[in-house]
C-alpha positions in Angstrom: 0.1 0.1 0.1 1.4 3.3 -0.9 2.2 5.7 1.8 -0.3 8.6 2.8 0.9 11.7 1.7 1.0 14.5 4.4 -1.4 17.4 4.0 0.2 20.2 2.3 3.1 18.3 1.0 4.2 18.5 -2.7 2.7 16.0 -5.0 5.0 13.6 -7.1 2.5 13.7 -10.0 1.7 17.0 -11.8 -1.8 18.1 -11.7 -4.0 17.3 -14.6 -5.1 20.9 -14.9 -5.1 24.2 -13.0 -8.4 23.6 -11.4 -6.9 22.3 -8.1 -4.4 25.2 -7.8 -7.1 27.8 -8.4 -9.4 26.0 -5.9 -6.6 26.2 -3.2 -6.0 29.8 -3.9 -9.7 30.5 -3.7 -10.2 28.7 -0.2 -6.9 30.4 1.3 -7.9 32.5 4.3 -6.8 36.1 3.7 -3.4 37.2 5.1 -4.9 39.6 8.0 -3.7 39.8 11.6 -7.0 38.8 12.6 -7.5 35.8 10.3 -4.0 34.6 10.9 -4.2 35.0 14.7 -1.4 37.7 14.7 -3.3 40.3 16.7 -1.5 41.8 19.7 -2.7 40.4 23.1 -3.0 42.4 26.2 -1.9 40.7 29.4 -2.5 42.3 32.6 0.7 42.4 34.6 -0.1 42.8 38.3 2.6 45.2 39.3 2.8 46.7 42.9 1.6 50.1 41.7 -1.4 48.4 39.8 -2.5 46.5 42.7 -2.4 49.3 45.2 -4.4 51.5 42.6 -7.0 48.9 42.1 -7.5 48.4 45.7 -7.6 52.0 46.6 -10.3 52.7 43.8 -12.4 49.6 45.2 -11.9 50.9 48.9 -13.0 54.5 47.8 -16.1 53.3 45.9 -17.4 50.8 48.5 -16.7 53.0 51.6 -18.3 56.1 49.8 -21.4 54.2 48.7 -21.6 52.3 52.1 -21.5 55.6 54.0 -24.2 57.1 51.9 -26.5 54.0 52.3 -26.1 54.3 55.9 -26.8 58.0 55.9 -30.0 57.3 54.0 -31.1 54.6 56.4 -30.7 56.8 59.4 -32.7 59.5 57.8 -35.7 57.4 58.0 -38.1 57.7 60.8 -40.4 54.7 61.8 -42.4 53.4 64.8 -43.3 49.7 64.9 -45.8 48.4 67.7 -46.5 44.8 68.3 -50.2 44.3 69.1 -50.4 40.4 69.1 -51.5 40.1 72.7 -54.0 43.1 72.7 -56.9 40.7 72.7 -55.7 38.8 75.6 -53.8 41.3 77.7 -55.3 44.8 76.9 -57.8 45.9 79.7 -61.3 46.9 78.6 -62.0 49.5 81.4 -59.1 51.9 80.7 -56.0 52.2 78.7 -52.9 50.4 80.1 -49.2 51.0 78.9 -47.7 48.5 76.2 -44.4 47.0 77.3 -41.6 48.9 75.8 -40.0 45.8 74.4 -42.9 45.5 72.0 -42.2 48.9 70.6 -39.4 49.8 68.1 -38.8 53.4 67.2 -36.2 55.4 65.2 -36.6 59.2 65.6 -34.2 62.3 66.1 -33.3 62.9 69.7 -33.1 66.6 69.1 -36.9 66.9 68.4 -39.8 67.0 70.8 -38.8 65.0 73.9 -42.2 65.2 75.6 -43.6 62.8 73.0 -41.8 59.6 73.9 -42.4 57.1 71.1 -41.8 54.2 73.7 -44.7 55.3 75.6 -47.9 53.7 74.1 -51.1 52.5 75.5 -53.8 49.9 74.5 -57.4 49.1 75.3 -60.3 46.8 74.2 -63.4 48.8 73.0 -66.7 47.5 71.9 -68.1 49.5 69.1 -69.7 49.5 65.7 -67.0 49.0 63.2 -67.3 49.2 59.3 -66.2 45.6 58.0 -66.1 45.6 54.1 -69.9 46.2 53.0 -71.6 46.1 56.5 -71.2 47.5 60.1 -71.1 45.2 63.0 -70.3 45.4 66.7 -66.8 44.2 67.3 -64.2 44.3 69.9 -61.6 46.8 68.8 -58.0 47.1 69.9 -57.3 50.9 70.2 -53.7 51.9 70.4 -52.5 55.2 71.3 -48.8 56.2 70.4 -46.7 59.3 70.1 -45.0 60.7 67.1 -42.1 63.0 68.3 -41.4 64.8 65.2 -43.1 65.8 61.8 -43.0 63.1 59.2 -42.5 64.2 55.7 -44.5 62.5 52.9 -44.4 59.8 51.8 -45.7 58.1 54.9 -46.3 54.4 54.6 -48.4 52.1 57.0 -47.2 48.5 57.0 -48.3 45.3 58.7 -45.5 43.1 59.8 -45.8 39.4 60.5 -43.3 37.1 62.1 -42.8 33.2 61.7 -45.4 33.0 59.0 -43.8 30.5 56.4 -45.4 30.8 53.1 -42.5 29.1 50.9 -43.6 25.5 51.2 -44.0 23.8 47.9 -47.6 22.6 48.4 -48.9 25.9 50.0 -47.4 28.0 47.3 -49.3 25.9 44.7 -52.5 25.8 46.5 -54.7 28.2 44.4 -56.3 28.3 40.8 -55.0 31.0 38.5 -58.1 31.0 36.0 -60.2 31.5 39.0 -58.3 34.5 40.1 -58.3 36.0 36.7 -62.2 36.1 37.0 -63.1 32.8 35.2 -66.1 31.0 36.6 -64.3 27.7 36.9 -66.7 24.9 37.5 -66.7 22.4 40.5 -65.1 19.5 38.5 -62.1 21.6 37.7 -61.7 22.7 41.1 -61.9 19.1 42.5 -59.1 18.2 40.2 -56.7 21.2 41.0 -54.4 21.9 44.0 -56.9 23.9 45.8 -57.8 21.0 48.2 -58.6 20.9 51.2 -60.0 24.5 50.7 -62.2 23.9 47.5 -65.9 23.6 48.5 -68.0 24.9 51.4 -67.0 23.0 54.5 -70.7 23.2 55.7 -71.8 21.0 52.9 -73.7 23.2 50.6 -71.7 22.3 47.7 -70.8 25.7 46.7 -67.4 26.7 45.4 -65.0 28.5 47.6 -63.8 31.6 46.0 -60.9 32.2 45.9 -60.0 28.4 46.5 -56.9 27.2 48.1 -54.9 27.3 51.3 -53.2 30.5 50.1 -56.4 32.6 50.2 -57.6 31.1 53.4 -54.5 32.2 55.2 -54.5 35.7 53.8 -53.9 38.3 56.5 -57.2 40.0 57.2 -56.8 42.3 60.1 -58.4 45.7 59.6 -56.7 49.1 60.4 -58.4 52.6 60.8 -56.6 55.7 59.7 -54.5 57.2 62.3 -56.2 59.9 64.2 -54.4 63.0 65.8 -55.6 63.7 69.2 -56.0 67.1 70.3 -54.0 68.9 67.7 -51.7 71.6 69.0 -52.8 75.2 68.3 -56.4 74.3 67.3 -59.8 73.9 69.1 -60.3 70.5 67.5 -60.8 67.3 69.6 -59.1 65.1 66.9 -58.2 65.0 63.3 -57.9 62.2 61.0 -54.7 61.6 59.0 -56.3 60.2 55.9 -54.4 57.3 54.2 -55.4 55.5 51.2 -55.1 51.6 50.5 -56.6 51.6 47.0 -53.9 53.1 44.9 -50.0 52.8 45.1 -49.7 49.8 47.3 -49.1 47.0 44.7 -46.7 46.6 41.9 -48.2 47.3 38.6 -47.8 44.0 37.0 -49.6 42.1 39.8 -53.0 43.7 38.8 -52.7 41.7 35.6 -53.0 38.5 37.6 -56.4 39.2 39.2 -59.8 40.3 37.9 -63.4 40.6 38.9 -65.1 37.4 39.2 -67.8 36.0 36.7 -69.4 34.0 39.4 -72.8 34.5 40.6 -72.6 35.2 44.3 -75.1 32.4 44.8 -72.5 30.0 43.5 -69.8 30.7 45.9 -68.9 31.0 49.4 -65.7 32.9 51.0 -62.8 30.8 52.4 -63.5 29.8 56.1 -61.2 32.5 57.6 -63.0 35.2 55.3 -66.5 34.7 56.6 -66.8 37.4 59.3 -65.4 39.8 56.8 -67.1 38.9 53.6 -70.4 37.2 54.8 -72.6 39.4 52.7 -70.8 39.0 49.2 -67.8 40.3 47.6 -66.4 40.4 44.1 -62.7 41.3 44.4 -59.6 39.9 46.2 -55.8 40.2 46.3 -53.0 38.5 47.8 -49.4 38.1 47.4 -46.8 35.6 48.8 -43.6 36.3 50.7 -40.5 34.5 50.5 -39.3 34.8 54.2 -41.1 34.0 57.4 -40.7 37.7 58.6 -42.1 40.3 56.1 -43.6 43.7 55.8 -46.6 44.3 53.5 -47.9 47.7 52.5 -51.5 48.4 53.9 -52.0 52.1 53.3 -50.1 55.2 52.6 -50.2 59.1 52.3 -48.1 60.7 49.4 -49.2 64.4 50.1 -49.5 65.5 53.6 -46.9 65.6 56.5 -47.8 63.6 59.6 -47.5 66.3 62.2 -46.0 65.5 65.7 -48.4 64.5 68.3 -50.3 61.7 70.1 -52.4 59.4 67.6 -54.9 56.5 67.9 -55.2 53.5 65.6 -58.2 51.2 65.8 -57.5 47.4 64.9 -60.1 44.7 64.2 -58.0 41.5 65.0 -59.1 38.7 62.6 -55.8 37.0 61.9 -54.7 34.5 64.3 -50.9 34.4 64.8 -50.8 32.5 68.1 -52.0 29.1 66.4 -48.6 29.1 64.9 -46.5 30.8 67.3 -46.1 34.0 65.2 -46.3 37.7 66.0 -47.9 40.7 64.3 -47.3 44.5 64.2 -47.9 47.7 62.6 -45.2 50.1 61.3 -45.5 53.7 60.4 -42.5 54.9 58.5 -41.1 57.6 55.9 -39.2 56.4 53.0 -35.8 57.4 51.5 -34.3 56.8 48.0 -33.6 53.4 48.8 -37.0 52.8 50.5 -37.8 52.1 54.1 -35.1 51.6 56.9 -32.7 49.0 56.2 -29.0 49.4 57.5 -27.8 46.0 56.2 -26.7 47.2 52.6 -24.7 50.0 54.0 -23.0 47.9 56.4 -22.2 45.1 53.9 -20.6 47.8 51.6 -18.6 49.2 54.5 -17.3 45.8 55.4 -16.2 45.1 51.7 -14.6 48.6 51.5 -12.8 48.2 55.0 -11.4 44.7 53.7 -10.1 46.5 50.4 -8.7 49.3 52.4 -6.9 46.8 54.7 -5.4 45.1 52.0 -4.5 48.3 50.2 -2.5 49.4 53.2 -0.9 45.9 53.7 0.3 46.0 50.0 1.6 49.6 50.4 3.7 48.6 53.4 4.9 45.3 52.0 5.8 46.5 48.5 7.4 50.0 49.2 8.4 49.9 53.0 9.2 46.6 54.2 12.4 46.0 52.0 10.6 44.8 48.9 12.5 42.4 46.6 13.5 43.7 43.1 10.7 43.3 40.5 11.4 40.6 38.1 14.5 39.4 39.8 15.3 36.0 38.3 17.2 34.8 41.4 13.9 33.9 43.0 13.2 31.4 40.3 13.0 27.8 41.7 15.9 26.3 39.6 18.0 29.3 40.7 17.6 28.5 44.5 20.6 27.1 46.3 20.5 23.2 46.6 18.0 22.8 43.9 18.7 20.0 41.5 18.2 21.0 37.7 15.5 19.2 36.0 16.5 16.4 33.4 17.3 17.8 30.1 18.0 21.4 31.4 21.0 23.3 32.5 21.4 25.5 35.5 21.5 29.1 34.9 25.2 30.2 34.8 26.5 33.1 37.0 
């Protein structure tokens, strides 16, 4: 068998015609630096000056941004009151102080010191209270608290839940998306969905639960009134309502596309068991959103125009949501916002920590490279084969002096 000719080697037999030579010239790549891989390549040589410069820039960026975020967090004013035990511990005959460990506040100490934000009172009051589309006699938790300085708009009113886990796989999937969009989903479809065990009327009427599923049945349903300023300073008024809205600006724009008015006839549906007291005379709308962590804030109402002046305020709460059953807690929070949102010191702290590490390394390299007798840059005597007592590798020669 004849030996195989190496690719590109000259042929012993002349070509029959010029076709092969023409084809070779045609397919030959152009003689450019890019196509022939002769382009200049840049390699970062980490010299001492470059390393010090890089860490100096990183330290300045992280420390500056961290200081700015920390400043923004400390400009936020907020007050959070835990009212979990109001129904069990608040008296009915007169107001009693709320324990200070259930109050968290951040205000300027240079402002009005007569209005101590850590001095709040609660009391249970029996009265008629508006509940969705009807009014009923309810036991209301009335909380009086102090705002020691004027709060500039926007002023947000949140509710805060602790130890409420919503990220379980079966819990997250327990709803029907078409039903939430407004479609009148029939009973057979609900039976085959993930809504079980909250799919049909537990009293046995056969009606469909709307909205079905565990998610809707465990939705937070406490009711809060607008804050009321008691005895406003410089006026003859007994009280003044600080009006807040919960109909606009409390949800992300895209979330509204997931929900719509239902096409069910009200005679076909019943509310989830935990909604019965609030919606027992019918309803047509709903809204809910899950949280990833067990402790979370949700915006309930807000005021974007009017300042909340310093003074003593009162809020009335109808406590419907049971947190004691799962060893949880619930609070309400009144807060201002900054460019970065509500109060959160951790982003600033993280940036300051990273910036501090960069600054420490920067100082260490400055001392190591320039003050602590640094070695000559690119000194070949530090190569391993130039070290005393190091044998030369086979096939190599030791460097001569």
